[in-house]
C-alpha positions in Angstrom: 0.0 0.0 0.0 1.1 3.4 -0.6 1.6 5.9 2.1 -1.3 8.0 0.9 -3.7 5.2 1.4 -2.4 4.5 4.9 -2.9 8.1 5.8 -6.4 8.1 4.5 -7.3 5.0 6.6 -6.0 6.6 9.7 -7.9 9.7 9.1 -11.1 7.8 8.4 -10.7 5.8 11.6 -10.1 8.9 13.8 -13.2 10.6 12.4 -15.3 7.6 13.0 -14.2 7.3 16.6 -15.1 10.9 17.2 -18.5 10.6 15.7 -19.3 7.5 17.6 -18.3 9.0 20.9 -20.4 12.0 20.2 -23.5 9.9 19.5 -22.9 7.9 22.8 -22.9 11.0 24.9 -26.0 12.4 23.2 -28.0 9.2 23.8 -26.9 9.0 27.4 -28.2 12.5 28.1 -31.6 11.8 26.6 -32.3 8.8 28.6 -32.6 10.3 32.2 -34.6 8.1 34.7 -37.9 9.6 36.1 -37.7 10.8 39.8 -39.2 8.5 42.4 -42.2 9.6 44.4 -41.3 11.0 47.9 -43.0 9.5 51.0 -44.5 11.9 53.7 -43.7 11.1 57.3 -46.2 12.5 60.0 -44.5 14.6 62.8 -45.9 14.7 66.4 -44.9 16.6 69.6 -44.0 13.3 71.2 -41.2 12.9 68.8 -39.5 16.1 70.2 -40.0 15.2 73.9 -36.6 14.5 75.7 -35.9 10.9 76.5 -36.6 10.0 80.2 -33.4 9.8 82.3 -32.8 6.4 83.8 -33.5 6.1 87.5 -30.3 5.3 89.4 -30.6 2.2 91.3 -29.1 2.1 94.8 -25.9 0.4 95.0 -25.9 -2.7 97.0 -23.0 -2.7 99.4 -22.0 -5.9 101.0 -22.5 -6.0 104.7 -19.8 -4.4 106.6 -17.6 -6.8 108.4 -16.5 -5.4 111.8 -12.8 -4.9 112.0 -11.1 -7.3 114.4 -10.3 -5.8 117.7 -6.6 -5.7 118.4 -5.4 -7.9 121.1 -4.4 -6.1 124.3 -1.4 -7.7 125.9 -1.3 -6.8 129.5 2.2 -5.8 130.9 3.6 -8.0 133.6 2.8 -6.6 137.0 5.7 -4.6 138.5 6.7 -5.9 141.9 6.2 -3.3 144.5 9.0 -3.2 146.9 8.0 -2.0 150.4 10.5 0.3 152.0 12.1 -1.0 155.0 10.5 0.4 158.0 12.9 2.6 159.9 13.5 1.5 163.4 11.6 3.9 165.6 13.9 6.1 167.7 13.6 5.9 171.3 11.9 9.0 172.7 13.9 10.2 175.7 11.6 12.0 178.1 13.4 15.0 179.5 13.8 14.9 183.2 11.5 17.2 185.1 13.6 19.9 186.7 12.0 22.1 189.3 11.6 25.7 188.2 14.0 28.1 190.1 12.4 30.3 192.5 12.0 33.9 191.0 14.2 36.4 192.7 12.4 39.5 193.6 14.3 42.7 192.9 14.9 44.9 195.8 13.2 48.3 195.5 15.6 51.1 194.9 15.1 54.0 197.0 15.3 57.3 195.0 18.0 59.6 196.3 17.0 63.2 197.0 18.2 65.6 194.4 19.8 68.6 196.0 19.5 71.8 194.0 22.8 73.3 192.9 23.6 76.7 194.4 22.7 79.5 192.2 26.0 81.3 192.9 27.8 78.7 190.9 25.6 79.5 187.8 26.2 83.2 188.2 30.0 82.7 187.9 29.7 81.1 184.5 30.2 83.8 181.8 27.6 83.7 179.1 28.9 82.3 175.8 28.9 84.9 172.9 27.4 83.9 169.5 30.1 83.3 166.8 30.6 86.2 164.6 30.0 85.4 160.9 31.9 87.4 158.3 29.8 89.4 156.0 29.5 87.9 152.6 31.2 89.8 149.9 30.3 89.6 146.2 32.8 87.5 144.2 34.6 89.6 141.7 34.6 88.6 138.0 37.4 89.0 135.5 34.9 90.4 133.0 33.6 93.5 134.9 35.5 96.3 136.5 36.1 95.5 140.2 35.2 98.2 142.6 37.3 97.0 145.4 41.0 96.1 144.5 42.4 92.6 145.2 43.8 92.1 148.7 47.6 92.5 148.9 49.6 91.3 151.9 53.3 91.8 152.6 55.3 88.5 152.8 58.3 89.8 154.8 58.4 92.3 157.7 59.8 95.7 157.0 63.2 96.8 158.5 63.0 97.8 162.2 62.4 101.5 162.6 62.7 103.5 165.8 59.4 103.8 167.7 57.3 106.6 166.5 54.5 108.5 168.2 51.0 107.0 168.1 49.8 109.5 165.5 52.8 108.9 163.2 52.4 105.1 163.4 48.7 105.4 162.4 49.7 107.7 159.5 52.3 105.3 158.4 49.8 102.4 158.3 47.4 104.5 156.3 50.0 105.4 153.7 51.1 101.7 153.4 47.4 100.6 152.9 46.9 103.4 150.3 50.0 102.5 148.4 49.1 98.8 148.3 45.6 99.5 147.2 46.7 101.8 144.4 49.2 99.1 143.1 46.4 96.3 143.3 44.1 98.6 141.3 46.8 99.1 138.7 47.4 95.3 138.4 43.6 94.7 138.2 43.3 97.2 135.3 45.9 95.2 133.4 44.3 91.9 134.1 42.6 90.0 131.2 41.1 86.6 130.7 43.3 84.3 128.7 41.6 83.2 125.4 42.6 79.5 126.0 41.2 79.5 129.5 37.9 81.1 128.2 37.5 78.4 125.5 38.1 75.7 128.0 35.8 77.3 130.7 38.6 77.5 133.2 38.1 79.4 136.4 39.9 79.9 139.7 42.2 82.1 141.9 45.9 82.6 141.2 48.2 83.8 144.0 51.2 85.7 142.7 54.1 87.0 144.7 56.5 89.8 143.6 58.9 92.4 144.9 58.5 96.2 144.6 61.8 98.1 144.6 62.2 101.5 146.2 61.9 103.2 142.8 58.7 101.3 142.0 60.1 98.7 139.8 58.3 95.3 140.0 60.6 92.3 139.9 60.7 88.6 140.9 57.2 87.7 139.8 56.2 84.1 140.6 53.2 82.0 141.3 52.5 80.8 144.8 51.1 77.3 145.4 49.2 75.4 142.8 47.3 77.4 140.1 44.0 76.2 138.6 45.5 76.0 135.1 48.6 77.0 133.2 46.7 79.4 131.0 45.4 81.3 134.0 48.9 81.3 135.6 50.5 82.8 132.5 47.7 85.4 132.3 48.2 86.5 135.9 52.0 86.9 135.5 51.5 88.8 132.3 49.1 91.2 134.0 51.7 92.2 136.7 54.4 92.5 134.0 52.3 95.0 132.1 52.4 97.3 135.1 56.2 97.1 135.0 57.1 100.1 137.1 54.8 101.7 139.7 55.1 104.8 141.8 58.1 104.9 144.0 57.7 103.9 147.7 56.9 106.9 149.8 59.8 108.1 152.0 57.7 107.7 155.1 57.5 103.9 154.4 61.3 103.6 154.0 63.5 102.9 151.0 63.6 99.1 151.5 62.0 96.8 148.9 58.7 95.3 149.7 57.6 91.6 149.0 53.9 91.5 148.4 51.4 88.9 147.4 48.2 89.4 145.4 45.2 87.1 144.6 43.8 87.4 141.1 40.3 86.0 140.6 39.2 84.6 137.2 35.5 83.7 136.9 33.3 83.5 133.8 29.9 85.1 133.8 
């Protein structure tokens, strides 16, 4: 066979297959089965009522068997030991002693009191009440002291020929006036040391010194124990500031005088 015939046969076969398939599909769509008649089911309210719940039946428990009682084992009796009875002590009956006869005290006759003679009481001198010194205000280092500090001589002056009574009284007055003026000059130069003020130190410083005939003050020194070193230096410096005082009056002599002054330091 020639190739042209083979191609023709193949073409015819393909076309015939397509046509047959088309006819089959068309016939299948034409023959559709008729629908079946539907059956109606009647509905009632009883069909929608909830189903009754089952009644629970009581569980049957087996009869409880009583638990066996534990056996109680009694402990063996503890033997009781009776304490040995102490032998009774013999009671010694004290011997009956006769009571001593009470001694009656003898009555004491009161002695007659003789009055003392009044003459003896008259000879006794009446005791005088003690004289109390008048209280003086304590001077302070801050304020101006009205009365100068006390100054006492430490050595006796040279012996002088006896003077008439009025001359001796005049000499005592001149000495007191000179010492008071010197004490006032020292008091004016007195100051409170700054260190002692910060430390709140107070007290009295006794200072001794010598006054020459021309009024120069030498040999300044502290007597006894001072309250503090700061107050001691302040007291010495106050006398050094005076330096030279008035010459000693001729009526008092030309000999040097050793004096002592007490400087009081007290904070307000």
